[in-house]
Each structure stands twice: as structure tokens, then as C-alpha cells.
N, C-alpha and C positions, 0 to 999 in steps of 0.2 A: 504494500500500500504506500502510495506517495501523496504528498500534499502540495498544493499550489495555493499560495496565500497572497491575496491582493489587499494590502492594508492602506488605510488613510485616504480613501476616496473622499475628497473634500468637495462638498456641494452646498449651494444655498437653495433652500426650499421653503415651502409655505404650509407646513403641516401643523396641526394643533386644533384644539377644541374651541379656542377663543377666536372670534371674528378678526381681531387685530392680528393674530398670527397668520391669517390668510392674506393679509395686506402687507404686513411688515416683513414676515419671513424670518428665518434664522439659519445659523450655520450648522451643518451636519457633517459627520464623518461616518463612512460605511466601510466595514472590513468584511472580507469574504475569504473563508477557508474551505478549500475543496479537496476531497480525497478522490484519487483516481489512480490509474496505473499508467505512468508515462515511460515505462521501460523502452518501448519501441522508439518513442520520440528521442529519448536520451541516446540510444544506440545509433540511431540514424540521423540525428540532428534535423528532425522533420516536424515542423509545426503542425501539420495536418494530423499527427498522431498524439496530440495533447490538447489541452484546453487553452484557447487563445485569450490572453488577458484583455485584449481590446474588446472582444465580445462581452466579457464580464463587465467591463467598465460601461459599455454602451447600455447594457441591461439595467445596471444600477442607476445610471443617469436618467434613463427613460422612466423607470418606476418612481424615482424620487421627484420627477416633474409632475406626477399626478397627485394632486392634493388629497390628503386624508386627515381625518381628525386625530388618528392614532398612529404612532410610529410602528405599533404592532402590525397594523394592516400593511404598511409600506414594506416592512421586513418580510411578511408572508408573500406578498406579490413578487418581491425580488427572488425569494427562494423558489417559488413556483415557476417563474420564467427561466431561471437558471436550470432547474431540473428538466423542464420541457425542451430546452434548447441545446444544452451541452451534452454531446455524446461522450460516454465514458465516465460521466460524473457518478460517483458511487455514494458520496455523502457530502453535504454542504452545511456550513455554518455561516449565518449572516448576522452581523452586529450593526445596529443603527444607533448612533449617538447624536443626541440633540444638545447643543450648547446653550447655556443661559435660559433654561426653561422658565416660563412665567409662573413662579410659585411664591408663596408668602415666606420667603427665606432666601438665604444666600446659597444657591445650589449651582455649581459649575456646569454639571451635565447630567443627563439621564440616558440610559441605554436599554435596548432590548436585544436579546440574542435568541436566534432560532436555529436548531440543528435538525436536519431531516436526512 
């Protein structure tokens, strides 16, 4: 089993339960950890035999652009599209982090993580 990790995908998006969040937006970071077998790609230096990071980034960017009240829903959409698109993906973990959430307190960030 091998892992491909795409960390620190930084995006600005408009998720949240408050109306203001849909207008103002916030900074987010998405991390994706994928388990696969890239033995053939490593032996033959062949991108077509592994998971292309560009496709991963494009899926994350696309799903983060769709407004949701909950980052839980955004994370699930990312997981579902990765699973339906990437050949050879055996397991995936997606972490979505929202910075400076509007809470009654000093909270730097909140995150959700989904593994399927």
C-alpha cells in the first residue's frame, strides 16, 4: 500500500450557516491523503499508472466553489468525487479546515476529516 498526500490546498470560499459568511467568505485549507498502489508508476516513471495531483486539486477547487452551510457537506462531496473519478484509489482521507470561524470566542480554526 502506498500513499499520495496533497497537503495545504489553500482556497477562499463562502461556506457557513450565517448569511454574512456567504458574502464575506473565509480562508480554507484542504488536505487529501490517498492510498493506492503506485508500484507500476514508480517502476516505469509513468503518470498514467498513478493518481494525478492536478486532478485532485481540480476536484477540491470545484467542490469548494459550491456553497454549503457545513464544511461536513463540502468534505463529503470532495470524497465522493475523488472516489468516483480516480482509478486505483483504495482509501481516501479529506480534511477541510476553516480559519477564523465566527464563534463567540477566540478560535483559530475548525476542521472536519472524513476517511472512506
